[in-house]
N, C-alpha and C positions, 0 to 999 in steps of 0.2 A: 504494500500500500504506500501511496505517495507520502513522503516525509516521515515515514515510520522510523527510520534509523536515527535521524536527528532528534526526533521527539523522545525516543527511548534513551538516548544519551543524556538528554536533559532530565528525563524522568528518573533515571538511576541516581543522578546526583540529587534530585529533589526528594527521593525517598529517604535518603540519608538525613535530609533536613526536615522531613515531614511536610513538604510543600508540593507534592505531586498534583493535588487537586487544583492548586493555584496555577500551576504550569498549564494544565489542561484547559482551565477557564480562560487563561490568556490566549492560548492557541485558538480556541473557539471564537473569542472576540475578534482576533486578528482576521480569521477566515471570513467571518460575517461582515466585518467593516471594510474588507478589501475584496469585493467580488471580482474575481479574476477576469471574467468574460462579459462584464457589463458593457452594453453598447456594441457588442460584436455582431456582425452580420450572421444571422441564424439560418439563412437559407429557407427552403420550403420543401414539402413532400411532393408537390406536384400531383400526379395521378396515383401516387403510392399512398398507402395507409400504414400507420404504425400498428403492427399486429402483435408485437410482444415487447414489453418494456417493464420488467419487474424491478422494483426498487432494490431487491437483493441481488440481482444478477448483473453481470458486467456487459452483457450483449443486448442488442436490439434486433428485431426482425421487421422488415418492411415488405409489403406485398402489393402487387399490381396485377389486375386481370384485364386483358383486352376483350373487346366485344367478340373477337374470334374464339375466345376461350383460352388463348395462350396466357400462361402465368409467369410472372417474374417475381422471384423472392430474393431479397437482399438481407443477409445476416452479417452484422458487423460488431466488432469490439476494438478496444484500443490496443495498440502495440504495447508490450510490457516495458520496453525500454524508452525513456524520454529522449527527445531530440535536443540538440544544442540550439537554443533560441537566439535569433538575431533581432534587430530593431523592427523588422517588418513582419515578424511572426508572433502570433498570440497563443496558439495552442501548444502545450508542451509535448503532446503525443500525436503520432499519426494513427491511422486506423487500418485494420485488416477487414476486408469485406469479401464475402462469398456471394456471387450472383448466380442464381440457378434459374434456368429457363426451361419451361415444360410446354411442349406443343400439345394442342387438344387431341385426344384420342390415343396418345402415346404414354407408355409408362417410363420411358427413358428421359433423361434430362441432360442439358448442357450445363456445366459448372465452371465458373471462372473465378480465379483467385486474384484479388486486386489489392493494391496498396493505395489508400486515400491520404492525401497530404495537402498541407497548406502551401500556397504559393506566394502569399503576402498580400497586404492591402485588402483583406477580407475576401480573398478568392481562394479557390482550391482546385485540385485536379486529381486524377487517378491513373494508374498504370495497370495493365493486365499482365501479371507475371507468370501465371500458369493456367492451364485449362485441361479439362478432361470430359469424357463422355461416360455417363453412368447409365447402364442398360436398364436398371430398375430402381424405383424410388425406395424399395425395401433396403437397398444397400447404402442409401444416403443417410447421413446424420447431420441434423441442423446445428448440433452443439459441438461438433468436432472440427477444429481448425488446423489439424495436422494430418490430413489425409495423405495418402500416397498419390500425389498428383503426377501427371506426366511431367517429363523434363521441362525446364523453363523454356518459354517460347522466345523466338528471336525478335529483334526490334521491329522488323517490317510486319511480321504476323501480329505482334502485339498492337501495333498502330492500327491495323485493320480491325482487330477484335474490339479495340477501344471504340472505334466509330460504330461498330455493330451494337455495342452496349449503350452508347449514347442514343441510338435510334430506339432503344427499348426504355428510355426514360432515365438513364443514369447521367443526369445533367450536373452542371456545376452547382445549381441550387440544391440538388440532392446531396452532393458531397459536402457542401457547406453545412447542411443540416446534420449530416452524420458526424462530422468533426465537432461541431458546436455542441450537439446534444450529448455525445459520449463524454467529452471533456467536462461539461457541466455535471453530468451524471456522476463522474468520478469524484468531483469536488463535493457534491452533495453527500455521497457515500462516506467520504472522509470526515466531513463535519458530523454526520450522524454517528460514526464510529467514535469520534471524540466525545460526543455527548453521552453515549452509552458507557464509555469508560469512566467519564467524570462522575456519572450517576452511581456507578458501581463503587468507585473509590469513596464517594461522599457518604455512602451508607455502610461502608465496611467498618467493623469494630476497630476502635483505636487500640494500638498496642499498649 
């Protein structure tokens, strides 16, 4: 979890002084009074709908169904490793996204493994890094992000597949939404975790 190590270091020292609750309260106040993503371009869902967004989970699932019956499902979560921010970037993490496309009347799907990243000034983009064909939906897992994909695709093929996904609604508005929503979600989960820990420590018996 973000900032866990620095907080633990301060917490260990605070335990010795009996001030851990105060440290937690200070951290909570700091997070609330300094909203990291206030005023950031949030993007939009377009023709997609938010199908899954549990407060306890790290991922989200977006769905779109065309009049023809074709379905597009996007599942996304944040990369575990933060990026090095510069003055033009706001979000500390990029996102991993799976885009699955199912044609009407077929049990097979096309699956694309994408990286969603900020490009600066409130804009974003995505790259198609891997792709595969799944013969049956029974073998697909919406919660697994480390499947045995085909080998990484080359630049030219990736460029063509990117345009194919754009035609299915994977627009800049959608990638903006994914980045903003997931980074805000992580911050909210961090604050909630701090509050639970602070409540637990406040009600713990004094030594």
